[in-house]
Structures are given as C-alpha cells and as structure tokens.
N, C-alpha and C positions, 0 to 999 in steps of 0.2 A: 504494501501498499505505498502510496506517497506522505509525505509529511505533511505540515501544517502552508496554508497556502496564504499569502498576502494580498489581502483586500485593497488597504488603501493605509496611511501613517499607521501607525501601533493599531492594525486592525489584523485579524487574521481568520482564516476559515482553518480551526482546530479538529472538527468530526464532520464522519457524515459518512454514506454508503461508500466511498472512496478511499477516505480518509482513516476510517475506524472500527465501522462495523456495517454490516448491509442493513442494518434494522435499525440505524443510527439516522435521527433527523441532522440539518446542517446544524454545527456547534461553532458559537462565534467568539473569539476570544478579543477583548477591548483593553489595553495598556493605559493606565491614567496615571499619569506623573512618572517616577521612576516605581514605586513597590506595588500600588495596586492596579490589582488585575479584576475586571467584569466579563462573567461569560454569560453569555445569551444560550439557555438552554443546555442539556446535560447527555442529551442520546437516550438509548434504552435501558442505559446500565451494562451492557457486557462488556464495554469497552472504557472504561474508565483508563485503567491502566493506558491504553494507546493513546486518548485523548491528552493525557498527562504528558505523556512522552512527548507529543507532537506541541504540545506548550513547551517544554523548555527544547523545543527544534527551534524556537522564535527567540530564544536567549533570554526568558523569562523562566521564574520558578512558580511553579503551581500554587507553592506555600503561599503565595501572596494574591491567592483568591480573596478580593473580599467579599464578594456579591454573586449570586446566581441569579438570573432573571429567568422563570419558567414562564416564557408565552402561552403556554395553556396546558391543560392537565390530561394530552394524551402520551402513551407509553414511550414512545418514542422520543419523545421532549425531557421529559421528567424521571426517566429510570435509573438515572446515574443521580440523581440529586443527593440522596439520602448519604451514597457512599462519599461524594466529594464534600459535603458537610462534614462529614465523620473525619475526612481526611486532612481538610483544610481550616475547620472552624469558619466558613463563609455564610453569610445570611443567604437565605431563601426569598426573593420577591416574585409576587403573583399576586394575582386578583382576588378578589374575595369570591366572585362568581363560578369560580374554577377550584374554589377549595377543598368542597368534598370529594371530588376525584384527586387532586394533589395530595390530601391529608388522609387517605385511605377510606374515607365513608360513604364510597359509590364507584368500585371497582368497573362497573361497567361503563361509567362514564371515561375511562381511560383509554377503551379500546383496547388492553391489554392481552385481552384473548385473541386478537388478531396476531398476536406476535409469539404467541403460545408464553406469555410470561405473568410470572407473581412480581408485582412490586412492592417496594418495603414504602410503605408512607412515609412523609416525612410534613413535618410540620410547617409552615408559612413564618417566619420572622416579621417581614415587612411586607404587609398584606394592603396592595394597592385597591381604593376604594371606590374612585373618582374615575371620570372619564377623563382627567388629564392630571399627571402630579410629575413633578420635576427630582432626581435623584442624584445628586452632586458624588464626584466621586474623584479627590484629588486636584487636577484640573481640566477635567471633564463634566459638563453639565447634560445629563443623559432622559431625553423626553419620554414618556409613558403614557403611550395613548389607548384606550380602550376600544379594541374593534372589535365586539361581539356580532357573531354569525356561524362561523366555524363551531365554537364552542360559545357558550354565554359569557364566561372569564377572558378570551382571549385579546391579548395586547401584543403589540407593538413596541418596538423601542427606535429611538432616532438620536442621531447627536450630530452638531455640525464641526467639522473639522479640518483646519488648514485649505478652506476655499470650499468643501463638498458638504452635503448633506448626505450623511449613510442611514439608510433606514433597513431595519432588521425585523423585515414584515414574514413573519414564520407562517407557512401557509394558507396563502391567498387562495391557492388551487381550492381550498376544500381538502375532504368531502364532508357533504352533509347528511347527518342520520340523526332521527330523531331520539336515538339515546343517549346521544350524546349532547341534547339541547339546541341542537343547529336551528337556526332561523338565518333562511336565505333574504328575506327583506334586510331583516337588521345587517346582516353579511354586505349587500351592495349597498345600502349607509356608509359603513365603514369603507368598504373601497374607494367610494367619493371620499372621503378624508384624505385617503393615502394620497390620492390624487393631486389633491389640496396643496401638498405637503411641497411637489414638484420635486422628488429628492433625485441626486445623481448616481446615488448608488443604492442597489437593492439586494441585497442579503436572505434568500430566499428558502425556505424549510428544508425542500428537496430538489429542487431545481436549480440550485447554484448562484452564482453572482449576476448583477447584471449592471452594466456600465453606462452612463449618459439619459440624460435627462427624458432622451426619445424611447430609449430602450426600457427603461422603466415604467414608464406611462403606457408601452405598448402592451406590456406583462402584464400590467393589471387590467387594462384596457379588454386584452382577450377573454379575460377570463369574467368580465361584465358582461360580455357581450353573449357569452354562453350560455347565461341561467338567466 
C-alpha cells in the first residue's frame, strides 16, 4: 500500500481503501502549529497501526493527536476511534444527532453489519450541538457545519489555509437508508450549503481529493442532479 498523500500545506490523506484497509473511509490529517494534530475520521478500526505509520511518514508523531473529528456514525468512519483515543488521549468531536450510533446505543445506525464488524463504542468528549461551530487548534481555525441527510448528525469540517479553502466533506454521495435516519431533502439542503462555501479542495470520504473550485462544484452538483 502507498503511504500518506499530501493534499495541501499541512494536510495529508493517511487512510483509505488504498492507504490502510479496503474497509476504511478516507482519513485525513491536519497539522496545526508544530505539535497539535487533528484527524478527520478514523477508518473501520482494522488498520489503526497502518494509519499511525502513515502519520509518521508525514514526519509527525501520532502521540500529538489532540482531536479526532467523526463526521458521522458509520462503521467505516468511527471504527478506529476507541483505539485511537486509548493510544493518544485525543478528544472525540462529533454531532449530538449521531451520538446514539457513535456511543453504542444503536448498532443498526452504524452499518457495522455491512462490514461484518463489531464496534467498540466511544464517548463523545466534545459534542457539536448547533448548525455551525468553530474549534481552534494552535494556528488553525476549523469550522464545523452540520450537514444532515446521509445521517442526522453528519457534519463537514473546513478551514482556510494559505489561500485555499479545504473542505472535508465525507460521504457527499450518500447512500441513503431509513435505518440510518437518512433524509434526501435534508441532504439536498446540506449540499446547497456546501456549494456556497466555494471550496478550492474537497477531501471526500471514498472518492478521493478534488482540486479546483470547478471540480469541487462539479462533484457536488453531479450528485445533486442524481437525486
């Protein structure tokens, strides 16, 4: 498997089906200042060692992981969260509307059965409760936007760095299932919010990285046109 892939200054893809395990979503690392690291999603939990090895490949120590943002409660995004917190002491950030899945109270909502997984529940340390909140890490200001639709508690994260707006928009493509609490109408409204951000770089949960405002807009619009 390949190692970490640089996305932009201080941002790397460190996990995913070609980087860590076939069951993993895209896992993205954000370096803030000299010592603070933030991870967006954790993969399915079968490849934490590999993800940490990829982080070391960026010349950063996984022990510097301060926060893990879980974009929603599906197994391929949250499965590694418990082990990552045990090993680094990072705090878990997620939206309250997916807390039942993440904290182990509703296994069906995690889609763990799709992957043949049993998940270790993890407590959310920092609950996102509003439609828009900000978290600060060293020299980075990370915006968290509630984007319900795929799941009730789906969020995206984005930041402006060195002239580029980078959007971590996991699972823009869906899928949608009543078991997850999916709502296509809510999702469409959420996608319109993402278009308004005019991001320069999109880090998507399963289909890689898209660079350039036109490519980002085109990717989001393609799914809007499909549903």
